N, C-alpha and C positions, 0 to 999 in steps of 0.2 A: 504494500500500500504506500503510495507516494505521500509526501508531506502535505500536498494540496488536498488529497483525498482524506487523509487523516484529519486535517483541519475541518473539512466539510462535515465529516462524520461527527466529530466532537461538537461542532456548533449545532448540528441538527439534534443531537442527543440533549444538549443543554437547553436549547429552545423547547424541545419536547417536554422536558421536565417542568419548565415554566408553564407551558400550556396546560399541563395536567392539574396545576394548582387552581386553574379557573374552570376546568372541565366539569360539567354537571353542577356548577355552582349557580344557584337560583338568583344570586345577587350580581351575576355577570352583567356588566354594562355593555349595551349594544347600541351602535350609532348607525346612521344611514349616510352613505357617501353621496357625492354629487351624481353618480350614475345610478342611484337608487339601490345599490347593493349594500348589504350589511357589513359592518366591521366591528370588532370587539376590542376591548382594552387588551385582551390577550394577544390579538393579531399585532397590535402596535408595539407592545412590550417585547414580544418575541422577535420582531424585525429589528427593533432597536438593539437588542442583545446581539444579534448576528452582525449587524452593521458595526457595532463597537468592536467586536472581535476581529473583523476584517480590517478595520482601520488600525487596530493595534498591531496585527501580524503582517498585513500587506498594505501599507499606507498608499502605495501608488496604484493599487487596483481600483477599478471602477465598481460601482454597485448599482444594480437596477432591482428595485423591489416594488411590491404592490402598494405599500402604504405610504411611502415617502418619496421625495424627489430623487431623481437619479444623480449619482455622483460620478462624474466623468473619469475615465481611465487615462493614465499618462503612459501606460506601458503595453497596451494591447490585451490586457487581461480584465475581464469583467465578471463579477459574481452576480447571478440572477437568482433572486430569492422570493419565495412565497411562504410567509411565516405560518399560515394556516390555510392550506388548500382544502376547501370544503367547509367554509365558515358556517354555512347554514346547517350542515350536519353537526358541527361543533356546538352551535347555539342550542340545538335540540337534543343534545346528549347522545348523539350517534357517534360511535368510536371510529368511524371510517375517514377521519380527517388526517392530513399529513403535513409535515414540515418539509419543504422542498428547497434544496440548495443546489445550484449548478455553477460550474466555472466555464466561461467561454474564453478561448485564447485565439486571438487573431481571427475572430468571427466563427470559429468552430467550437461545438460543444465538446469540451474536454472530459468532463465528468458530471455525474449527477448522483444526488443522494435524496431519497425519500424515506422519511421516518414516520411511522404510525405509532405515536406514543401510547395510546390507549390499547393498542393491539400487541405491543412488544415486537413489532416488525421493523426492520431497517434494510432497505434496498440500496445498493450502491453499484456503480459501474464507472469505469474509466476507459477511454477510447483505446481499443486494442487489447484490453485485459479481461474481458468477460464481465458478466453481471452476477450479482450475489444477493442472497436474502439471508440475513443474520449470519453472514460468513460462508454460507454454502452456495456453490454454483447453481445457477438456474438457467433454464432454456424454455423457449416457447413450445407450444404443443405441436404435434405433427398432423393434426386434423386437417384434411384438405377439402372435405365436402361441406358445402354451406349448410346443408340440411342436418349435419351433425354438430354444427358450430354453436357455441354460446356467444351471444353478442350483448355487450353492455353499453349503456348510454347514460348521459348526465341530464341534459335539458329535456323538458317535456316537449319542446318543439320537434324533437326527433320523431315522436309519435303523432304529433298534431298536423305536421305539414304533409298531409295525405296526397297532395298533388305532385310531390317531387318524385321524379323517376331517376334521380342520381343513383349510381350503383351502390353507394354506401347506404343511402336511405332505403333502397329496396331490400336490404338485409333484414329489415324488421318483419318482412313477409316470408322470407326464405329460410331464416335460421331455425335451428332446432329449439333454441331457448333464447329468449330476449328478456333481460332484466335491467332495472334501473339502479345498478351499483356503480355510481358515477364518480366524477372528479378523479383525482390521482389514484384512488383505490382501484378503479376499473382498469386503468392502463397497467398498473403493476400486476393485476391478475393475469393479463395477457403475457407479461414478461415471465411470470413463473409457471405458465402453462395451465392455469385454471380457467381460462377463457380464451377465445380465439380472436375476438375483435372488441375494441372499446372505442366509443365515438363521442366526441364533444363537438357540437356545432359552433360554439362560441368560445374562443380562447385568447388569452393574452400571452406575451412572451414568458412571463414568470410562471404561467400554467404549464408550459411545454418544455422549458429548457432542461429540467432535471429528468424528465421522462424519456426524452429521445435517446440519450446514451444508454439508459437502462434497458429499454425495449430492444434497441438495435444490437447491443452487446449480448443480449439473450438470444439473438438470432432472428428477431422480428423486424417489422417495418413500421416506420412512422411517417405520415404524410398528411397534408391538408386536403380539402375537398377538390383541389386542383391537381393533386398528385405530387405535390412538392414537399420535400422535407425541409421545414422551416419553422422557426418559433414565432413568425409574424404573419402567418397565412390565415386562410379561412378555416377555422376549426382545427381539429386534430383527430386523426384516426391511427390507432395502434392495432397491429394485426400480426398473426404468426406469418411465417415466410410463405407458406403455400397459398393461403387465402389473400394475404397482402399482395403477392405478386399478381394474382388473378384480378384483384380490384384495380391495381395500377394499370394493368393492360387494358381493362375495360374503360377506365377514365381516359387513358391516352387515345383510344379509338374514338371516343365521343368528341374529344377536343379537336382531333384531326378532322372529323366529319364537320364539326361546327365551323372550322376555319377553311374548309375546302381543300385540305391537304390530302393528296393521294400518295400511297406508298408505292 
């Protein structure tokens, strides 16, 4: 484990312990942000803790987080953090929330850590080194048939936009099992082979950055609704290799048809 990964793990664990002091606390303070989404005092304090650690250990590194303004990088390194991914779950006492920390180096996602404090699970991955759950290697499943696949989703819009014929949206009709185990929890289920696809129609960079290294290092695929692997795209899809490759091929064919490109 490199020093960067060790730092990320330690910060995630420390922030996780902090969030647990607020979890299921009936006196938890909840606020509404400008975009109408909720934020709690736990979100803010956890992000402050992580930011302080980065500033102390890596003062030249940039920081992009959900709750506070971005701190620019002076060396091509940027930490991307979501102190509580799944704030709504956290507010309602559901233990499927995660602390997410990623390191981006020269525009590439170098490592990702996702810690589920209430579950005692910690996922980590570094580019070229594999993916792990609580220190043990993980891989995506080998399921290749959609009718045998488990598909997870976050936003209710995935089920409500009935007119969409996008290949990812069509999975809700084709999959063997469809469940709303969302946010980072769903994507990590794909990484460890407990589901085949996880879908978020609305994502921000801090929602994606830690997940992409974990899923890809576990042998899977991460891409947006346009088939691009990015932290700044339209949503995020995590899939095992077989189904992800099939989805990407179908998305590519649709885009070529829409632009009039012939092979």
